[in-house]
LONUMI-198981 format. One line per 10 residues: number of its first residue (from 0); for each residue x, y, z negated of C-alpha. Coordinates in steps of 0.1 Angstrom, whole numbers, plus 5000, padded with zeros to 4 digits. Example, Ala and Ser with C-alpha at 12.3 -4.5 7.8 and 13.67 -1.06 7.14 Angstrom:
REM LONUMI-198981
0	5123,4955,4922 ~ 5137,4989,4929
REM end
This chain:
REM LONUMI-198981
0	1479,6424,4068 ~ 1511,6405,4072 ~ 1511,6368,4069 ~ 1539,6345,4053 ~ 1550,6313,4070 ~ 1525,6295,4046 ~ 1493,6314,4052 ~ 1478,6288,4072 ~ 1486,6263,4046 ~ 1469,6283,4018
10	1436,6289,4039 ~ 1436,6251,4049 ~ 1435,6242,4012 ~ 1408,6264,4005 ~ 1427,6293,3988 ~ 1408,6328,3979 ~ 1430,6352,3999 ~ 1433,6388,3992 ~ 1456,6413,4005 ~ 1489,6419,3982
20	1517,6443,3988 ~ 1503,6443,4026 ~ 1503,6406,4027 ~ 1475,6382,4029 ~ 1482,6362,3997 ~ 1464,6333,3978 ~ 1448,6346,3947 ~ 1436,6311,3934 ~ 1427,6277,3946 ~ 1410,6257,3921
30	1409,6284,3896 ~ 1434,6305,3876 ~ 1428,6287,3842 ~ 1433,6252,3860 ~ 1463,6267,3878 ~ 1479,6283,3848 ~ 1478,6250,3828 ~ 1494,6230,3857 ~ 1524,6252,3854 ~ 1527,6254,3819
40	1522,6216,3814 ~ 1535,6200,3849 ~ 1546,6219,3880 ~ 1531,6244,3905 ~ 1543,6260,3936 ~ 1539,6295,3943 ~ 1545,6310,3977 ~ 1563,6346,3970 ~ 1577,6348,4005 ~ 1564,6385,4005
50	1592,6396,3982 ~ 1621,6416,3996 ~ 1658,6403,4000 ~ 1685,6425,4008 ~ 1723,6413,4017 ~ 1750,6437,4007 ~ 1785,6429,4019 ~ 1820,6442,4018 ~ 1848,6454,3992 ~ 1825,6481,3980
60	1793,6463,3976 ~ 1799,6455,3939 ~ 1805,6491,3932 ~ 1774,6502,3951 ~ 1753,6479,3929 ~ 1769,6492,3899 ~ 1760,6527,3907 ~ 1724,6520,3913 ~ 1716,6494,3888 ~ 1713,6497,3850
70	1729,6462,3843 ~ 1764,6457,3845 ~ 1770,6436,3878 ~ 1807,6436,3872 ~ 1799,6403,3851 ~ 1787,6386,3880 ~ 1806,6357,3894 ~ 1799,6332,3921 ~ 1766,6313,3915 ~ 1751,6338,3889
80	1723,6358,3889 ~ 1711,6389,3870 ~ 1677,6408,3859 ~ 1685,6445,3864 ~ 1667,6478,3874 ~ 1670,6508,3897 ~ 1665,6540,3882 ~ 1657,6573,3896 ~ 1671,6608,3889 ~ 1646,6613,3861
90	1652,6580,3843 ~ 1621,6561,3857 ~ 1622,6530,3872 ~ 1625,6525,3909 ~ 1622,6488,3907 ~ 1633,6459,3887 ~ 1654,6432,3909 ~ 1675,6402,3906 ~ 1712,6406,3918 ~ 1727,6372,3933
100	1764,6371,3935 ~ 1770,6349,3964 ~ 1806,6358,3968 ~ 1825,6377,3941 ~ 1833,6413,3950 ~ 1821,6405,3986 ~ 1785,6392,3992 ~ 1755,6398,3971 ~ 1717,6395,3974 ~ 1691,6417,3959
110	1655,6405,3954 ~ 1631,6432,3951 ~ 1593,6435,3947 ~ 1571,6433,3978 ~ 1555,6468,3974 ~ 1590,6485,3970 ~ 1607,6470,3997 ~ 1610,6500,4020 ~ 1614,6526,3988 ~ 1641,6504,3974
120	1661,6501,4010 ~ 1658,6540,4013 ~ 1672,6545,3978 ~ 1700,6521,3979 ~ 1711,6533,4013 ~ 1708,6570,4003 ~ 1736,6559,3977 ~ 1758,6540,4002 ~ 1785,6564,4005 ~ 1812,6538,4011
130	1800,6518,4041 ~ 1788,6488,4023 ~ 1773,6468,4049 ~ 1736,6462,4043 ~ 1709,6439,4056 ~ 1674,6437,4050 ~ 1665,6400,4056 ~ 1630,6402,4037 ~ 1611,6393,4070 ~ 1631,6362,4078
140	1634,6347,4042 ~ 1611,6324,4027 ~ 1608,6322,3992 ~ 1590,6294,3971 ~ 1589,6294,3932 ~ 1583,6258,3917 ~ 1577,6265,3880 ~ 1568,6244,3852 ~ 1587,6217,3827 ~ 1586,6190,3853
150	1594,6212,3885 ~ 1633,6202,3887 ~ 1625,6165,3880 ~ 1601,6164,3907 ~ 1622,6182,3932 ~ 1656,6165,3925 ~ 1651,6138,3951 ~ 1650,6162,3978 ~ 1686,6175,3973 ~ 1721,6161,3964
160	1727,6192,3943 ~ 1723,6189,3907 ~ 1694,6212,3897 ~ 1684,6193,3868 ~ 1713,6209,3848 ~ 1711,6243,3865 ~ 1716,6268,3839 ~ 1693,6296,3833 ~ 1699,6326,3859 ~ 1726,6307,3879
170	1721,6290,3915 ~ 1732,6267,3939 ~ 1734,6265,3978 ~ 1730,6234,4000 ~ 1710,6210,4017 ~ 1673,6206,4005 ~ 1646,6184,4018 ~ 1669,6182,4050 ~ 1672,6219,4054 ~ 1707,6234,4052
180	1719,6269,4034 ~ 1690,6267,4009 ~ 1696,6288,3978 ~ 1681,6271,3946 ~ 1681,6294,3915 ~ 1669,6286,3879 ~ 1650,6319,3878 ~ 1611,6325,3878 ~ 1587,6347,3862 ~ 1564,6321,3843
190	1584,6312,3813 ~ 1578,6276,3821 ~ 1611,6266,3836 ~ 1617,6255,3871 ~ 1634,6271,3902 ~ 1631,6296,3931 ~ 1643,6284,3964 ~ 1651,6308,3994 ~ 1657,6296,4028 ~ 1656,6312,4063
200	1624,6312,4081 ~ 1633,6294,4114 ~ 1630,6260,4133 ~ 1600,6251,4112 ~ 1620,6252,4081 ~ 1588,6264,4060 ~ 1568,6235,4073 ~ 1593,6209,4067 ~ 1601,6221,4029 ~ 1564,6227,4021
210	1555,6192,4032 ~ 1585,6174,4014 ~ 1576,6193,3981 ~ 1541,6181,3980 ~ 1548,6145,3993 ~ 1576,6141,3966 ~ 1552,6157,3939 ~ 1521,6138,3948 ~ 1520,6112,3922 ~ 1535,6138,3897
220	1503,6160,3902 ~ 1522,6191,3916 ~ 1497,6219,3928 ~ 1497,6250,3947 ~ 1494,6282,3928 ~ 1481,6317,3934 ~ 1489,6349,3922 ~ 1461,6351,3896 ~ 1478,6325,3875 ~ 1513,6339,3881
230	1501,6370,3866 ~ 1485,6354,3834 ~ 1516,6332,3832 ~ 1540,6365,3831 ~ 1518,6383,3808 ~ 1518,6355,3782 ~ 1554,6359,3782 ~ 1554,6397,3780 ~ 1573,6402,3813 ~ 1567,6434,3832
240	1550,6438,3865 ~ 1559,6466,3884 ~ 1532,6491,3892 ~ 1515,6482,3859 ~ 1541,6479,3830 ~ 1567,6498,3848 ~ 1571,6523,3876 ~ 1588,6557,3885 ~ 1576,6576,3854 ~ 1586,6549,3826
250	1623,6545,3815 ~ 1635,6511,3808 ~ 1640,6521,3772 ~ 1605,6530,3766 ~ 1596,6495,3785 ~ 1618,6476,3761 ~ 1645,6469,3788 ~ 1673,6482,3769 ~ 1687,6448,3772 ~ 1694,6454,3807
260	1705,6490,3805 ~ 1743,6489,3799 ~ 1750,6525,3788 ~ 1785,6514,3779 ~ 1796,6501,3813 ~ 1824,6519,3828 ~ 1806,6528,3862 ~ 1780,6556,3858 ~ 1749,6546,3871 ~ 1719,6570,3883
270	1703,6588,3852 ~ 1726,6572,3828 ~ 1731,6607,3811 ~ 1693,6609,3804 ~ 1691,6574,3791 ~ 1720,6577,3769 ~ 1702,6609,3753 ~ 1670,6590,3753 ~ 1687,6565,3732 ~ 1704,6590,3711
280	1673,6608,3703 ~ 1648,6580,3704 ~ 1620,6574,3728 ~ 1584,6590,3721 ~ 1565,6559,3734 ~ 1571,6525,3736 ~ 1557,6494,3756 ~ 1542,6469,3730 ~ 1525,6437,3730 ~ 1493,6436,3714
290	1466,6409,3707 ~ 1426,6418,3701 ~ 1415,6413,3665 ~ 1379,6420,3677 ~ 1362,6405,3706 ~ 1368,6423,3740 ~ 1394,6419,3770 ~ 1419,6446,3775 ~ 1422,6460,3808 ~ 1448,6481,3831
300	1444,6517,3823 ~ 1422,6514,3792 ~ 1428,6540,3766 ~ 1446,6528,3732 ~ 1434,6549,3703 ~ 1442,6552,3666 ~ 1417,6546,3638 ~ 1405,6582,3641 ~ 1398,6578,3679 ~ 1430,6599,3688
310	1444,6588,3721 ~ 1480,6572,3715 ~ 1485,6555,3748 ~ 1471,6531,3774 ~ 1469,6495,3786 ~ 1493,6485,3812 ~ 1480,6448,3811 ~ 1455,6426,3798 ~ 1437,6395,3800 ~ 1423,6365,3781
320	1453,6342,3778 ~ 1445,6308,3790 ~ 1471,6291,3769 ~ 1461,6311,3739 ~ 1427,6312,3739 ~ 1427,6349,3729 ~ 1427,6382,3747 ~ 1463,6398,3747 ~ 1479,6428,3765 ~ 1508,6451,3773
330	1505,6489,3766 ~ 1525,6520,3758 ~ 1517,6535,3725 ~ 1534,6564,3707 ~ 1565,6553,3687 ~ 1549,6556,3653 ~ 1523,6531,3662 ~ 1546,6507,3681 ~ 1557,6488,3647 ~ 1549,6452,3645
340	1513,6447,3627 ~ 1505,6483,3635 ~ 1465,6484,3638 ~ 1453,6498,3673 ~ 1420,6504,3693 ~ 1414,6496,3730 ~ 1387,6518,3743 ~ 1365,6492,3760 ~ 1334,6511,3776 ~ 1343,6538,3753
350	1342,6515,3723 ~ 1373,6511,3700 ~ 1378,6476,3695 ~ 1403,6464,3670 ~ 1437,6451,3679 ~ 1473,6446,3666 ~ 1507,6453,3677 ~ 1527,6417,3679 ~ 1558,6403,3693 ~ 1560,6387,3726
360	1562,6361,3741 ~ 1526,6358,3727 ~ 1520,6328,3705
REM end
């Protein structure tokens, strides 16, 4: 297993460690529910340095991004970021990612999922027909997500940059905790606000930034958070997790990601024709949020059935939501069962347990 620059910190803090995407990662420290509450109510620090980062440079960089991603990258200006997806030749999702515009029409950073770094790199490279300069900086880039309603207030003393007023999906670059060239973005996957900070793994920068964050946050009760709470936090918001809720076989339209699929942008992108046809004809299944009406915990790959016990889909993610006090999940169902308040059943140990389709974020 690979380590991040913070692995020794996690172990010293008593984290429960496990393999994730080839990395030795912290799953929890004091318990998932406790860490979940810390982020929802205050602030927590996630080590997500296992994520992948690519730099694309040159006059054709924007065009390459336009041709491989579903969103409209032409809308990006300096200091803005954009959630998007890579699609394959059959309309499935190669990966979901964030595109950062470092310098308009010249330099961009793409942040991809850890398990897909090699796949994404190969996919984008295969479409790089205009000699765009590409650099995979994943192994030398650190990423910490400091999330929660008090995250920016806690971190502000560490930088002269105004992060308190940073708008959603924008970023700034500068000095942070005495380290130069740190990118601070108002992004994250918890739905509780906060920032993500990117910096180069060199000259003990990781040690310096980690220590500074926990020193300035000590009196405010900032906590380290593992991947277990990261999963429950994103699920409560209805955010997709690659490999669970979206993959190479699911289209962005099926997954409710039509809002990042710009079929009217001037540049054709991979599978645009397929997705245009899907939109015109309608998809046969949809990713929905549901909450359990009867007692039971939905789990990944459980079957979803109708009142007559006919299989109509499957669960992609599910848990007992810590903030909500009830069990919720995501899953694909046939379109006729995707309407709000539709009655569905989750096959838990072959026993159909009643649930209903609801809006997310879950409430």
